[in-house]
LOMIMI-561058 format. One record per residue (C-alpha): x, y, z. Coordinates in Angstrom, 2 decimals, always signed. Each point is the difference from the previous one (the first is absolute). Layout:
// LOMIMI-561058
<<X Y Z>>
...
// end
This chain:
// LOMIMI-561058
<<+4.19 +10.86 -19.24>>
<<-0.68 +2.32 -2.90>>
<<-3.74 +0.41 -0.62>>
<<-1.15 +1.37 -3.37>>
<<-3.39 +0.72 -1.49>>
<<-0.52 -0.98 -3.64>>
<<-3.00 -0.02 -2.32>>
<<-0.81 -2.48 -2.76>>
<<+2.71 +0.05 -2.71>>
<<+2.43 +1.82 +2.30>>
<<+3.22 -1.72 +0.99>>
<<+2.97 +0.07 +2.31>>
<<+3.55 -0.59 -1.14>>
<<+2.46 -2.08 +2.05>>
<<+3.54 +0.62 -1.15>>
<<+0.59 +0.12 -3.74>>
<<-1.65 -3.27 -0.94>>
<<-3.09 -0.70 +2.11>>
<<-3.39 +1.63 -0.54>>
<<-3.15 -0.76 +2.01>>
<<-3.19 +1.26 -1.63>>
<<-3.56 +0.08 +1.34>>
<<-2.06 -1.85 -2.61>>
<<-3.40 -0.14 +1.71>>
<<-1.78 +0.51 +3.30>>
<<-3.07 -2.11 +0.80>>
<<-1.36 +0.39 +3.49>>
<<+2.76 -0.94 +2.43>>
<<+2.19 -1.58 -2.69>>
<<+2.69 +1.78 -1.98>>
<<+1.43 -1.52 -3.17>>
<<+3.66 +0.88 -0.55>>
<<+2.16 -0.41 -3.07>>
<<+3.71 -0.48 +0.63>>
<<+2.69 +0.49 -2.61>>
<<+3.34 -1.37 +1.15>>
<<+3.03 -1.65 -1.59>>
<<-0.29 -3.77 -0.47>>
<<+2.77 -0.61 +2.53>>
<<-2.04 +1.72 +2.75>>
<<-2.39 -2.41 +1.70>>
<<-3.43 +1.45 +0.78>>
<<-2.32 -1.94 +2.33>>
<<-3.02 +0.63 +2.18>>
<<+1.33 +0.23 +3.56>>
<<-1.66 -3.21 +1.19>>
<<+1.61 -1.90 -2.90>>
<<+3.39 +1.57 +0.73>>
<<-0.27 -1.03 +3.66>>
<<-0.94 -3.57 -0.98>>
<<+3.03 -0.19 -2.30>>
<<+2.27 +1.27 +2.78>>
<<-1.42 -2.60 +2.43>>
<<+0.51 -2.83 -2.51>>
<<+3.56 +1.16 -0.65>>
<<+0.69 +0.10 +3.73>>
<<-1.38 -3.51 +0.47>>
<<+2.03 -1.31 -2.94>>
<<+3.17 +1.59 +1.39>>
<<-0.63 -1.56 +3.41>>
<<-0.62 -3.40 -1.59>>
<<+3.22 +0.30 -2.02>>
<<+1.95 +0.91 +3.14>>
<<-1.50 -2.91 +1.94>>
<<+0.79 -2.45 -2.80>>
<<+3.57 +1.29 -0.27>>
<<+0.45 -0.40 +3.78>>
<<-1.33 -3.55 -0.22>>
<<+2.34 -0.87 -2.88>>
<<+3.01 +1.45 +1.82>>
<<-0.84 -1.89 +3.21>>
<<-0.35 -3.27 -1.91>>
<<+3.22 +0.64 -1.93>>
<<+1.95 +0.34 +3.27>>
<<-1.12 -3.50 +1.04>>
<<+1.91 -1.56 -2.91>>
// end
């Protein structure tokens, strides 16, 4: 893991198109501004993990339904 120290209004650059800038520091909270292309999804980690879990559950449901359909189709 790369660890960097930045002050307010300083930024880091990720590749050519993503900039993460420190906007404010208030106690133990840091406010970040993120400039990224519209096709790059940016989420808080807990939201990203929830999306991944929902996608996994949906994929499992789809697989289970397809298995059920195929089993029923073989009966006819």
